[in-house]
N, C-alpha and C positions, 0 to 999 in steps of 0.2 A: 504494500500500500504506500503510495507517495505521501509526501508531507501534506500536500493539499487535500488528498482524500482523507487522511487521518484527521485533519482539522475539521473538515466538513462533517465528519461523523460525530463531532463533539462540539456543539455550539453552546458551550457553557460560559463563554465570555472571555475571561482573562487569558485563557490558554491559546486563543486563536492568533494566527500570524496575519501579516498584512494582506497577502493575497486571499486568504480564507475569509477575512473580515469583509474585504471589498466585494468579493463574490457573493457572500451571504446577504450583504446589504442590497446589492443590485437585484438579487433574486427575491427580495422581500422576506427572507427567512429570519432576519433580525433587523431591528431598527438601529440607526446610529445613536439615537438618544439612549436606548436601553444599554447598548454596548458601552458607551461613554460613562454611564452611571455605574456599571460594573467595575470599570477601571478606576474611577474615582474612589470607589469603596476599597479597591485593592490598594490604592495609594495611601489612603487613610490608615488602613490596618498595618501597612508596612512603612509608616513614616519614620520609624527608628532607623531605617537604612540610610536616611539622609541622601536619597538619590535625586531629589528635586529641591531646588531653591524656591521656585515659584510655580504654583498651579492656580489659575483663575478658574475655579469650578463653574462659576456662573457663565463665563465666556465660553468654556468648553461645551456646556450643555446647550447654550444658544446656537453655537456653530453646528452641533449635532442635529438640533431641530431643523436648522436651515438645510442641512444635508438631506434629511428625510423629505423635506418639501421639494428639494431639487430632484430627488429620486422619483417622487410621485409625479413630478412634472415631466419626467422622461429624460432627465440629464443622465448621461452615461460617461462618468469620469473614472479613470483607473484607480484613484485612491478615495473615492467618494465616501465620506463619513469615517475614515480610518484615523484614529488618534495616533500621533507621532510625537515622541519626545524630541526636544531640541536642546543641545548643549548650550549653556549660557554664555558661550563665546559668540553666538550668532545674534545679530540684532533682530528683534521681533517687534513689529508694529503694535503699539498700544499694550505691550507686555514688558514688564521690568526686565532689564538686561544688565547684569552686574559684572560680567566677565570674571566672576568669582571673587571680586574685590569687595571691600566695605565702602570705599569712597564712592562707588557707583551703584550702591544698592537701590537707590531711588530713581535711577535713570530709566526713562521710558522712551524708546526710539519712535520716530514718526514713520519709519520705513522698515521693511523686511530685508534681511540678507537675500541675495538672489536665489539661493537654494531653497530657503523657506518660501519665497514667493512661488517657486516652481511647484513645490508640493501642495501649497494652498490652491494654486490654479488647477491642480489635478484633483482637488476635492478633499485633501487631508485636513484634519483638525490639528492645530498646535496644542498638544495636551498640557505642556508645561515646560519649564526651563530646568534642565538637568544640572545638578551640582558638578563642580569641576575643581581642579587645583587652580589657585589664583593665576589669572592670565595664562592658563594652560601650561604652567611652568613646573611640572612635576609628574612623577610616575606612580604614586601610591594612592592618591585619592584623599589626602589630608587637606582640609581647608579650615583655617582657624576662625573664619567668620561665619561659614554656613554649615560646618560640621564635617566630621570624618565620615566619608561614605563607607558603608560596611558591605562585605561580600555575602550575598544570599546563601551561598553554600556553607559558610561558617562566619558568623558576625564578628568573630575575633580576628578575622583575616582582612587584608586590604583587597580592594577591587582592581588595583592598577589605575593608571591615569595617563593623560589628564582627563580623558572622557570617562571619569569614574562613575558619575551618576547615570550616564547612558548605559554602561555595562551592567550596573546593578539593577536598574529599572527594567531592562529587557529580560535579564535572567529571572527577576522576581515576578514576571508576568504582569507588571504594571502597565507597560506599553508593549506593542508588538515589535517596535523598532524605534531607534533614536538616531538623530543626526549627530555625528561626532566630528572631531578634527584630529589630524595626525601630522606631527612634524618629525618625531623620531620613533613613534610607536604608539601614540596616544589613542588610537582606535584599536590597534591589534593587541596591545598589552592587556587592556581591560577586557577585551573580548575573550582572550585566552584564559585569564584568571577567573572570569565569571561564567565560562562555559557557553558562550554565544558566538555567533559569526561576526567578524569585523572586516569590512572591505575598505581598503585605501586605494582609490583610483590613481592612475597616472596623473601627476600634477598638471592642472589646467583642464582636466576633463570635467570636473565639477568646479563651479565658480567659488572663489573665496571672497567675493565682494560682499562687504557687510559683516565679515567675520574677523574678530580680533586676531591679528597676526603674531607670529614669532619670527618667521623667516620666509622671505619671498621665494627662496630657492627650494626649501624643503616642505613648506606647508601644503597640505591637501585637506579638503573636506571629504566626508564619506559617511558611512552608516554602520550601525550595529543592529543586528536582527537575530532571529532565532533559526533561520534557515537561509540557504543560498537563493532559493526562489524569490524570497522577499528582497534580497539585495539586487537581484536581476530586475525585478519590477521597479524598484526605486531608482536604479541606475538608468533604466529606460526613460523614466519621467524626468530626471534631473539632467542627464546628458543627452537625451534625445536619441539614444542608440536604438537600433532595431531590437524588437522584443525577441527573447530567446524562448525556445520550446521548454515549457515547464513539465517536469516529470523525470523519472529515474532512467538511467542508461544502464545497459546490462553489464558492461565491462569496460576495461581501460586498454583494450588491444590497440596496438599501433601507436601508443603514446609513450614518449620518452621523458622520464623524470630524473633530474639530476639531484644528487645530494653531495654535500661537501663536509664530511665528518671532521676533518682536521680543523675547520673553521667554525662550524655551527654546533658541533658536539663537544668542543673543548670547553671545560669548565662548567658543564651542566650537571645537575643532580643525576645520580645513577638511575633513579626511578624514572626520570624524564627521558633519559637515553633509552632505557629498556622499553618504555612505552612507544617511543618513536620508532625504534627498530621493529617492533611488533607490527606497527601500522604500516611501515614500509614493506614488510613481507606480505601483508594482506593486499597491498596495492600490486605487488609483483604477481601474486597468485591470481589477481583479477585481470592480468594480461599486460600490465605496464612493463616497459623496459626500464630498469633502474641503472643509471649511469653515475658512477662515482667520479667526482671532479676534485681538483685541488686548486684553490685560489691563491696560494702562496703563503709562505711563513709570515710575511709582513702584512697580510690582509687585515687583521684586526687592528694593528697599529695605524695603518693607512686609513681605514674606515673611521676610526675614532677621531684621529687628528682632523680629518676633513670635515666630518659631521659636526663635531662640537665647536670647531672654529667658526664654521658658517652659522651655526645655531646662535652662538653668543654674539657674533659681530653684527648680525643683521637685526637682532631684536629691537634695540633702542631706536634706530631710525625707522624701522617698520611701524612700531607703535606710535611714534610721534607723528608720522605721516597719516596713519589711520585715524587718530584722534582729530587731527585738523580736517581731513577730508570729510569725515562723517559728522563734524560739528559736535563732538562729544565734549561736554563742559568741564573737562579736567585736563591737566597736563601730565606728561610722563613723570615729572617730579612729584605731583600730587599722588599718583598711583604708588610710586616707590615709597614715599613717606608712610603710607598707610598699609603696606604689605605686612603679613605676618613675619616674624623674625627669621624663619628658615629661608623663605623665598627672597626677602629683602637682603639678607646676607649674601645670597648667591648673586643677586643682581649687582650689588655693590662690588662684588669680587670680579665678575666677568663682563658686566655691561658698561660700567663707567670707565672712562679713560684713566681715572685715578686708581682703579682696582688692580690688584697684583696679578689677577688672571686675565686681564684685558689683552686681546690680541692686536698686534700691530696691523696696519694696512698691508704691509709686505707679506705678513704671514697669511692674511686673509686672501690676498691675490694669489699666493702660491698654491693654496689648497683649491681655489676655484679653477686655476689654470693648469695645475699639474696633478694634484692628488685626486680630485674628483674625476677628471677625464680618464686617469689611469684606472680608477675603480670601475668606471663604466666600460672601458675597453676590456677589462678582465671578465666582467659579467657577460659581455656579448661573446667574446672569443672562447672563454673556457666553459661557459654554461650554455648560453642560448644558441651558439653555433653547433652544439652537440646534443642539446635536449630541448624539449618544448617548455618545460617548467622546472623550477627549483623548489625543493621542499626541505623543511627543517622544523625543529621545535620552536614555537613562537617565543617562548620565554625559557630561560635555563632552569627555572624552578616553578613550583606551584605558588599560590598566593602566600606571601610572608605574613607573619602576625603583625597586627596593628602596633602592638607595643614595642616591636623591634624593627619597624619599617625602614629606619634610616641605615641600620647596620645589622646584617644577618648572615648566615652561613649558607653558601651554595657550593656543592662539590667539595666540601671539606675546607673551604676558605672563607674567611670573613670578607664581605663585600658591601658596597653601598647600594642604595636603591637604583642607581644608574645601570646596574647589571641587568635590570629587567628589560632594558632596551638593547642589550648586547646583540641579539640576533635580528632585531627589527631595523637597526640603523643602516645596514647596507642598502636595503631597498629605498629608504628615505634619501640617502645621499646619491644613490644611482638613478633616482627618478623612476623607479619601477612600481607598477601596481602590485599590491599584495592583498591576500585574504587569509585570515586566521579562522580555522575550523575547530570546533570542539572535538577532542580526540580521547575521550574516556575520563575516568576519575582515578585519582591516586588511592593508595591504601587508606588514607585519612579522609577520603571523600571530596577532595578538591580537584577542579578540572585541569586537564592538560589541554594545550592548544597546539595545532600544527599549522604552520604558515606555508602558503604556496605563492611564489612570485612568478611573473612572466616578464618578457621584454616590454619596454615602454610602448604604450599605445595598443597593446593586445588585451585590453580589459575585457572585451566581450568573450574572447577565447578563454581567458582566465576564469571568468565566472561560469562559463559552460563546463569547463573542466572541473572546477570546484564542486559543481552540482553532482558530477559523476563520482568524485572522490567521496563526497558526503554520503552518497548512496552505498558505497562500498564499506565505509567506516561504520555506518549505522548511527542511530540516535544515542544521545547521552542523557542520562536521567536528569530531570530537573532538580533544583535545590529541594531539600527536604521541607515539606509543608507548602511548596509553591506549585504543585502540579494541578 
């Protein structure tokens, strides 16, 4: 039974995915108002997850009633009446947009980000604004102003970040999907740690207009959902890509999948590696050709130097330009002054010219003109000239504990939270599309994630392949108490 068929057989409300909800509303099997009411109740019951900063229940129900009237009048829109969460880095018309900060907690934009405009035009309801790390600058889900987002699989564990509330709310069945943002892994990391699907398109495929930036080189908008079909549907709406056939494929014959154990399995927890190799064998047994590649001994150093230099060097000018262009009534310095101590310390260290970690213009130009092109050349020559896709564990560990989120042990070594992006940053720096899929649960009941990347611009092929992989891997149990 496909994901869609399974959902259609169970119209209980909060368990439904995007495509199932939209189809059920179009056929008159459920009303948008009834479905929105169910999800509002789900959000209330699970408010302790801190997955949302803002939900305007009155506005959600009004929009749902309008969708029901539109349906009765014969409107046929792909997302009609479907509630979608939106990361609070996206501007939303008439709905508070804080970017995760305290200084902008009362800011209400007069316009939508272009991606939000696209889903509204397709009939979707903006359910609320998801919690996130301040200015999207972190990987664990900690926010001193709006609360630490908790993982539905275990509330003592982090969700990943910066799209923390998006991952938690989709996993907790509060919404079927949420819009997120990804610079170094901020969609894929929380997707992996929360047991959902996270799609990062090729940069530029989805608009970043109206979304608080970090880096014009690395930033992408994207989506977290509970299945690949829903990512395909939303990608078609936002990017205007041709719709893909929804449904299972029988095997992976004729497809070549590369993996690079020296680079992507180095320093990962043993349980993560064991799970990954088991899933790789399953894909091989389904007909895929597995191709081992080696990206070079200096690949990790090259990738980290290029990614983090670009990340830090571009943030301050990108935010300053964004605030001015969007007419947002604060300055960069206002935001800096009101950040929590952890993010403020990081900004003062790497973003300000006076900071000890500040990169020179020469260092920035070197990584843009030498290191990044070298990374891209290796990816094309060593991976995509030999295989169709690259596969690896999304994160080197399952979700760390909230109480030790800054320093914890992975693979027998104490590491910082930046290790959560160890495997996701090559796709970010290389401009590759990537998608993280749920890949089972650990002995302690926490999700594993497996990421698949493809060459730039091959987003539709990546999504179609991910749907086939999802069929082979099978479903992952929902968080306890959230089915």
